[in-house]
KOLDOTI-57608 format. One record per residue (C-alpha): residue in three letters; chain; x, y, z. Coordinates in steps of 0.001 Angstrom, whole numbers. Example, Ala and Ser with C-alpha at 12.3 -4.5 7.8 and 13.67 -1.06 7.14 Angstrom:
BEGIN
[rec 'ALA', 'A', [12300, -4500, 7800]] [rec 'SER', 'A', [13670, -1060, 7140]] 
end
This chain:
BEGIN
[rec 'MET', 'A', [15392, -11914, -77229]] [rec 'ASN', 'A', [12821, -10692, -79742]] [rec 'GLU', 'A', [12524, -7115, -80996]] [rec 'ALA', 'A', [9836, -6121, -78495]] [rec 'GLU', 'A', [11901, -7439, -75588]] [rec 'ARG', 'A', [15012, -5673, -76889]] [rec 'GLN', 'A', [13187, -2356, -77082]] [rec 'PHE', 'A', [11796, -2864, -73581]] [rec 'GLU', 'A', [15292, -3486, -72201]] [rec 'GLU', 'A', [16781, -512, -74018]] [rec 'LYS', 'A', [14098, 1826, -72685]] [rec 'LYS', 'A', [14566, 462, -69176]] [rec 'ILE', 'A', [18309, 1089, -69289]] [rec 'GLU', 'A', [17730, 4597, -70648]] [rec 'ASN', 'A', [15344, 5411, -67804]] [rec 'ILE', 'A', [17661, 3984, -65146]] [rec 'ARG', 'A', [20539, 6082, -66440]] [rec 'ALA', 'A', [18325, 9160, -66392]] [rec 'MET', 'A', [17301, 8417, -62818]] [rec 'GLY', 'A', [20955, 8091, -61901]] [rec 'ARG', 'A', [21598, 11585, -63233]] [rec 'ASP', 'A', [18645, 12993, -61269]] [rec 'ALA', 'A', [20553, 14034, -58162]] [rec 'ALA', 'A', [17461, 15427, -56444]] [rec 'LEU', 'A', [15536, 12177, -56894]] [rec 'GLN', 'A', [18457, 10065, -55684]] [rec 'GLN', 'A', [18749, 12299, -52605]] [rec 'GLN', 'A', [15024, 11930, -51923]] [rec 'GLY', 'A', [15542, 8177, -51863]] [rec 'ARG', 'A', [18376, 8469, -49341]] [rec 'ASP', 'A', [16312, 10892, -47266]] [rec 'LEU', 'A', [13430, 8415, -47171]] [rec 'VAL', 'A', [15747, 5632, -46043]] [rec 'LEU', 'A', [17015, 7844, -43229]] [rec 'ALA', 'A', [13556, 9057, -42208]] [rec 'SER', 'A', [12198, 5496, -42073]] [rec 'GLY', 'A', [15061, 4403, -39839]] [rec 'LYS', 'A', [13433, 5639, -36640]] [rec 'TYR', 'A', [10604, 3165, -37294]] [rec 'ARG', 'A', [13039, 316, -38083]] [rec 'TYR', 'A', [11369, 37, -41487]] [rec 'ASN', 'A', [13624, -2725, -42767]] [rec 'TYR', 'A', [12645, -4906, -39791]] [rec 'HIS', 'A', [8994, -5032, -40858]] [rec 'PHE', 'A', [9186, -7847, -43406]] [rec 'THR', 'A', [9440, -11628, -43498]] [rec 'TRP', 'A', [10355, -14116, -46211]] [rec 'LEU', 'A', [8610, -17479, -46052]] [rec 'GLY', 'A', [8036, -17025, -42334]] [rec 'ARG', 'A', [11423, -15684, -41191]] [rec 'PRO', 'A', [12261, -12032, -40378]] [rec 'VAL', 'A', [14410, -10854, -43286]] [rec 'ILE', 'A', [15656, -7412, -42069]] [rec 'GLN', 'A', [16276, -5984, -45525]] [rec 'PHE', 'A', [14698, -3316, -47686]] [rec 'PRO', 'A', [12273, -4985, -50127]] [rec 'GLN', 'A', [13976, -3114, -52957]] [rec 'ASP', 'A', [17303, -4754, -52148]] [rec 'LEU', 'A', [15668, -8173, -52001]] [rec 'ILE', 'A', [14333, -7677, -55516]] [rec 'ALA', 'A', [17799, -6623, -56695]] [rec 'ILE', 'A', [19501, -9587, -55024]] [rec 'GLN', 'A', [16963, -11895, -56657]] [rec 'GLU', 'A', [17882, -10400, -60025]] [rec 'VAL', 'A', [21571, -10993, -59330]] [rec 'ILE', 'A', [21078, -14586, -58183]] [rec 'TRP', 'A', [18897, -15417, -61179]] [rec 'ALA', 'A', [21398, -13893, -63599]] [rec 'VAL', 'A', [24544, -15350, -62023]] [rec 'LYS', 'A', [23039, -18753, -61153]] [rec 'PRO', 'A', [25617, -19399, -58433]] [rec 'LYS', 'A', [26188, -22803, -56972]] [rec 'TYR', 'A', [26905, -21135, -53630]] [rec 'VAL', 'A', [25677, -17966, -51964]] [rec 'VAL', 'A', [27897, -17035, -49025]] [rec 'GLU', 'A', [26391, -14536, -46593]] [rec 'THR', 'A', [28133, -13159, -43524]] [rec 'GLY', 'A', [25569, -12222, -40885]] [rec 'VAL', 'A', [22705, -14595, -40091]] [rec 'ALA', 'A', [20409, -12800, -37602]] [rec 'HIS', 'A', [16966, -14476, -37827]] [rec 'GLY', 'A', [17848, -16312, -41026]] [rec 'GLY', 'A', [15349, -14606, -43319]] [rec 'SER', 'A', [17980, -13617, -45857]] [rec 'LEU', 'A', [19340, -17156, -45937]] [rec 'VAL', 'A', [15844, -18487, -46577]] [rec 'PHE', 'A', [15340, -15864, -49277]] [rec 'HIS', 'A', [18518, -16863, -51119]] [rec 'ALA', 'A', [17679, -20540, -50664]] [rec 'SER', 'A', [14249, -20042, -52217]] [rec 'ILE', 'A', [15787, -18642, -55400]] [rec 'LEU', 'A', [18375, -21433, -55508]] [rec 'GLU', 'A', [15559, -23956, -55090]] [rec 'LEU', 'A', [13877, -22554, -58196]] [rec 'LEU', 'A', [17166, -22749, -60102]] [rec 'GLY', 'A', [17490, -26390, -59093]] [rec 'GLY', 'A', [20558, -28578, -58982]] [rec 'GLU', 'A', [23080, -28830, -56174]] [rec 'ARG', 'A', [23077, -25264, -54857]] [rec 'GLU', 'A', [23578, -24048, -51312]] [rec 'VAL', 'A', [23475, -20966, -49100]] [rec 'ILE', 'A', [26253, -20721, -46523]] [rec 'GLY', 'A', [25452, -18492, -43555]] [rec 'VAL', 'A', [28336, -17256, -41392]] [rec 'ASP', 'A', [27922, -15548, -38030]] [rec 'ILE', 'A', [30017, -15108, -34914]] [rec 'GLU', 'A', [26959, -16143, -32870]] [rec 'ILE', 'A', [23954, -18025, -34193]] [rec 'ARG', 'A', [21385, -17871, -31420]] [rec 'SER', 'A', [19801, -21190, -30573]] [rec 'HIS', 'A', [16218, -20149, -31338]] [rec 'ASN', 'A', [17252, -18814, -34750]] [rec 'ARG', 'A', [19303, -21917, -35529]] [rec 'SER', 'A', [16374, -24141, -34583]] [rec 'ALA', 'A', [13952, -22182, -36773]] [rec 'ILE', 'A', [16341, -22300, -39743]] [rec 'GLU', 'A', [17030, -26018, -39325]] [rec 'VAL', 'A', [13328, -26949, -39409]] [rec 'HIS', 'A', [12454, -24651, -42301]] [rec 'PRO', 'A', [11296, -26393, -45509]] [rec 'LEU', 'A', [14357, -24943, -47276]] [rec 'ALA', 'A', [16847, -26072, -44634]] [rec 'LYS', 'A', [18287, -28585, -47099]] [rec 'ARG', 'A', [19684, -25614, -49041]] [rec 'ILE', 'A', [21275, -23907, -46009]] [rec 'HIS', 'A', [24566, -24620, -44244]] [rec 'LEU', 'A', [25492, -22683, -41095]] [rec 'ILE', 'A', [29028, -21864, -39956]] [rec 'GLU', 'A', [29429, -20283, -36529]] [rec 'GLY', 'A', [32510, -18134, -36037]] [rec 'SER', 'A', [33879, -14708, -36843]] [rec 'SER', 'A', [33698, -14094, -40582]] [rec 'ILE', 'A', [37334, -12918, -40565]] [rec 'ASP', 'A', [38742, -15726, -38431]] [rec 'SER', 'A', [41092, -17943, -40443]] [rec 'LYS', 'A', [39281, -21160, -39421]] [rec 'THR', 'A', [35933, -19743, -40492]] [rec 'VAL', 'A', [37274, -18551, -43825]] [rec 'GLN', 'A', [38881, -21932, -44470]] [rec 'ALA', 'A', [35608, -23693, -43654]] [rec 'VAL', 'A', [33856, -21532, -46252]] [rec 'ARG', 'A', [36585, -22128, -48831]] [rec 'ASP', 'A', [36376, -25881, -48294]] [rec 'ARG', 'A', [32612, -25741, -48764]] [rec 'VAL', 'A', [32483, -23768, -52014]] [rec 'LYS', 'A', [34858, -25772, -54155]] [rec 'GLY', 'A', [33596, -26487, -57637]] [rec 'GLY', 'A', [31045, -23829, -58415]] [rec 'PRO', 'A', [30277, -20158, -59063]] [rec 'VAL', 'A', [30062, -18152, -55829]] [rec 'LEU', 'A', [28068, -15036, -54924]] [rec 'VAL', 'A', [29127, -13265, -51712]] [rec 'ILE', 'A', [26949, -11002, -49540]] [rec 'LEU', 'A', [28591, -9139, -46645]] [rec 'ASP', 'A', [26179, -8177, -43871]] [rec 'SER', 'A', [27845, -8721, -40503]] [rec 'MET', 'A', [29882, -6182, -38510]] [rec 'HIS', 'A', [29573, -2850, -40330]] [rec 'THR', 'A', [32816, -1135, -39312]] [rec 'HIS', 'A', [35267, -57, -42016]] [rec 'ASP', 'A', [38049, -2365, -40833]] [rec 'HIS', 'A', [35814, -5435, -40569]] [rec 'VAL', 'A', [34231, -5000, -43995]] [rec 'ALA', 'A', [37621, -4204, -45547]] [rec 'LYS', 'A', [38954, -7485, -44152]] [rec 'GLU', 'A', [35894, -9401, -45377]] [rec 'LEU', 'A', [36403, -7947, -48852]] [rec 'GLU', 'A', [40037, -9043, -48784]] [rec 'LEU', 'A', [39178, -12575, -47653]] [rec 'TYR', 'A', [35987, -13338, -49588]] [rec 'SER', 'A', [36359, -11462, -52889]] [rec 'PRO', 'A', [38837, -14081, -54244]] [rec 'LEU', 'A', [35972, -16615, -54151]] [rec 'VAL', 'A', [34072, -14606, -56754]] [rec 'LYS', 'A', [34834, -14907, -60446]] [rec 'ALA', 'A', [33958, -12783, -63487]] [rec 'GLY', 'A', [30230, -12245, -63925]] [rec 'SER', 'A', [29332, -12727, -60282]] [rec 'TYR', 'A', [29099, -10201, -57447]] [rec 'VAL', 'A', [30149, -9246, -53978]] [rec 'ILE', 'A', [27214, -7371, -52436]] [rec 'VAL', 'A', [28096, -5160, -49480]] [rec 'MET', 'A', [25045, -4316, -47388]] [rec 'ASP', 'A', [24364, -1212, -45279]] [rec 'THR', 'A', [26649, 1146, -47136]] [rec 'GLY', 'A', [23943, 3748, -46499]] [rec 'ILE', 'A', [25328, 4213, -42988]] [rec 'GLU', 'A', [27614, 6829, -44544]] [rec 'PHE', 'A', [24618, 9079, -45225]] [rec 'CYS', 'A', [23445, 9100, -41611]] [rec 'PRO', 'A', [24274, 12186, -39536]] [rec 'GLU', 'A', [27076, 12234, -36974]] [rec 'GLY', 'A', [26066, 10470, -33766]] [rec 'TYR', 'A', [23140, 8601, -35370]] [rec 'PHE', 'A', [24389, 5227, -34102]] [rec 'THR', 'A', [24784, 5771, -30372]] [rec 'ASP', 'A', [25147, 2080, -29465]] [rec 'ARG', 'A', [27169, 803, -32431]] [rec 'PRO', 'A', [30887, 964, -33294]] [rec 'TRP', 'A', [30171, 2189, -36831]] [rec 'GLY', 'A', [28971, 5509, -38209]] [rec 'LYS', 'A', [29744, 8262, -40693]] [rec 'GLY', 'A', [33292, 7825, -41981]] [rec 'ASN', 'A', [33568, 4307, -40548]] [rec 'ASN', 'A', [31257, 1921, -42362]] [rec 'PRO', 'A', [30833, -452, -45309]] [rec 'LEU', 'A', [30782, 2342, -47903]] [rec 'THR', 'A', [34172, 3692, -46839]] [rec 'ALA', 'A', [35510, 129, -47048]] [rec 'VAL', 'A', [34002, -349, -50519]] [rec 'HIS', 'A', [35527, 2841, -51864]] [rec 'GLU', 'A', [38932, 1877, -50471]] [rec 'PHE', 'A', [38641, -1621, -51950]] [rec 'ILE', 'A', [37626, -399, -55410]] [rec 'LYS', 'A', [40680, 1847, -55601]] [rec 'LYS', 'A', [42969, -1132, -55014]] [rec 'THR', 'A', [41476, -3698, -57411]] [rec 'ASP', 'A', [40890, -4073, -61125]] [rec 'ARG', 'A', [38707, -7139, -60612]] [rec 'PHE', 'A', [35562, -5370, -59413]] [rec 'VAL', 'A', [33517, -2350, -60444]] [rec 'ILE', 'A', [30555, -693, -58744]] [rec 'ASP', 'A', [27374, -1594, -60639]] [rec 'ALA', 'A', [25786, 1819, -60124]] [rec 'ALA', 'A', [22676, 936, -62126]] [rec 'MET', 'A', [21594, -1315, -59271]] [rec 'HIS', 'A', [21296, 1365, -56598]] [rec 'GLU', 'A', [20224, 4026, -59108]] [rec 'LYS', 'A', [17093, 2105, -60045]] [rec 'LEU', 'A', [16228, 1104, -56482]] [rec 'LEU', 'A', [16154, 4655, -55053]] [rec 'MET', 'A', [15326, 3360, -51560]] [rec 'THR', 'A', [18246, 1070, -50784]] [rec 'ALA', 'A', [20595, 198, -47937]] [rec 'THR', 'A', [23225, -782, -50487]] [rec 'TYR', 'A', [24325, 2388, -52267]] [rec 'ASP', 'A', [27514, 1619, -54252]] [rec 'GLY', 'A', [27369, -1839, -52687]] [rec 'TYR', 'A', [26721, -4020, -55749]] [rec 'LEU', 'A', [30259, -4909, -56815]] [rec 'LYS', 'A', [30461, -6819, -60094]] [rec 'CYS', 'A', [33470, -8982, -60786]] [rec 'VAL', 'A', [34804, -8222, -64266]] [rec 'LYS', 'A', [38058, -10171, -64203]] [rec 'ASP', 'A', [39078, -13588, -62883]] 
end
């Protein structure tokens, strides 16, 4: 890194830290996320032809993480339309080598499976159908990821108990320098009764599971700079960096 690049990075970090201390600005970001929810804002985007169902800001952040970590495997629980899997696969394709995205879901609908399997990046994607916390599913993932750095993204059932169990089962796959990314922690900032047709809500969601997990481990820390710089994110406190093998 030359002097100009060093100064650029230092100024960036300074500004991100200042944004993190700007409580009003951070709240405006959370308010915008909530206000956009009635329009299903995060459903409006595709990645290389597949619905991705993520905030663009989080996609940029995940790209940064993948490029920095250079994992051999990205394990994501929750497949939906497969856009996230394709997104991760596209970054792994640029990194080159033998790298793979493993998508886990309790039900992979046939039309989504077919679209994923014919995608130009299908060679980088492996699907496992089954509950992400079922012992057979977890063992299938463990068998698949032997021999390489692993990045884990949790985006399936968003109840506290389910995410807590996923953190228990999948965090051991991640070693120092990599991440577990827990999506949709922003559910905690939604008002009571916001999710009328879902088993999760305020006080019972990925963020409550993250905070419980962090209290019990010395292997992971919350990388607050990630959500602080994004402002509009579904993953507040959800970028967990592994600091100890």
